[in-house]
C-alpha positions, 0 to 999 in steps of 0.5 A: 906282554909278549908281541904277535911276532914273539907268539907266532915264533913260539908256535912254530916250535910245534908247527913249522907254518904260521899259526891261523890265530892267536888270541889271549884267553880270558882274564890274566890270572894273578900268577902272571902266566901268559895264556892264548888260544891258538888255531894252527894250520897243520892241526884241527882244533884249538890249543892253549899256549901257556907260560909257566910262571916266571920262576918256574924250573926246568925240573918243575915243568917236567914234573908237572908233565909227567904227571899230566901224562900219568893221569891221562894214562890212568883215565881218571879225569879229562886232562888236556893233551900235551902237544909234542913240539917238533924237537920231541919235547913237550916243554919249549923255552922262549929267548928269555928263558920262559918255559911254555906248553902247548895243550888241546883246548878243553870246553866248559865253564866254571862254577863258582857257586856250584849245586851239591850235585856239581860239588860232588862231581868235582870232589869225585873227580879230585879223588880219582886224580888222588887215586892215580897220581899216588901210583906216579913213578918215582913219587910214591906216597910216604910219611912226612911233614906237609910243606904246605903246613910248614909254610904256614907255621913260618908264616904264622911266625912272621905275622906274630912278629910283624902284625898288620897294625905295626906295618899299616901306616908304612905300607900306606905311606910308601904305596903313594909313591907308586900306586894310584891314591884310590887304590891305596885307599881302597887296600887301606881300608881293607887293612883296617878291616882286616885288623878289626876282624882279626882282633875280635875273632881271636886271630893272634890266639890262632896264629900263636897256636899255629907258630907253636906247632910241632912236627907232624906227619902226613901222608904226602904224594903228588897233588895239584896244589891250586885247584879251584873253582876256575880249574874245574870245568862242567859241560854247562851251568846246569850240568854235573858232568865234570869236562876238565881239570885245567892248569896243574903248573902248581902241582907238587908233593903234599898232603891230599887235604891241601887240594880238597881244602882249596877246592871247596874253599874256593866255592861260595858258601851255600845259603845260610852256610857263611857261618859253618865249618867248611867241611859242614858247608859241603858234606855231600862233597866230602862224602863223594871223595871219601866214597872213591878215596877214603878220607882219613880222620887226620886229613879231615881234621886238617881241612878247616885248619888249612883253610883257616891259615890259607885265608889269613896267609892269603891276606898277608900275601895280598897286603904285602905283594900290593902295598910293600913289594910293588907287584903290579896287578893291571885289574884293581877291581879283580885284585880288590874282589879277592881280598874282599872274598878272603875278608868275608871268610875270615870270621868263620875261618877263625872260628872253626879252626880250633878243633883242627888246630888242637888235632894238629898240635 
């Protein structure tokens, strides 16, 4: 955790005078990034001081900032202005080599359970982003294997070789050495639940088909890769006006289907839609996206597949991070809630992925 003195020193990279105020912004995310609301003595308004994740390279940070500037220039969506530091750059490195940015604060509220109109507004905004991102200099659209699909194929192969059932006892025993007993017990219960659901719903067959997938070309371009409900802000809870898309730090090159899947998959299913395919849950949102940027049949076919494999791989990541790799998540309740959400999604995700996997082979 950074001290006030360290944060004030960082702020002086943008403003020579001492900052007026520095305060944490909300609850820390799971990526490990540090986020603070800052008020400066020589600029009106509020700003967000945010670190890139610990392993981010300067090259990646420059790609992200180049994309933000490009999208803002295209007027495709309200993105936060990046503030130029006193040395003329928008990226600042601290004493430990971690990268930071300062951006103008964007007001708004996130909607984890959007109305159909709000969902349509969000996907309309996303489609505009994709259209604008396709013209980013030095990164034109091209055909190729989706990095996201490649990662899922590799992950499926690892899961088949080391299933949850085989790792459960070892995980729980080892975790007791560094984790509170009640948290270990809660995680072990969730591993057991995941195993039961996986066996009942044909999860191994899904993994087998994913692991056997061959090379498949998709249209690749700059995308956000981590656009989910918390990153899409509305004017207020009743409004269908998108005020901002925030946190583009995960941006990269992949199929636009990854973003649409990530966003729709992060929303709570509408009443009665829990067992539906992700496409069938949000028909208005899909249609709104398609009106702005034509969603190809290949991209639409990928969405249930990406959602299903994302849920399975997400659960495996959480079990591995917590029970094996000793990663620390200070808010255990938030961590368990995230796992519970994935468990809730697991049955329908597996059941509705089949057609898409067949189309993806």
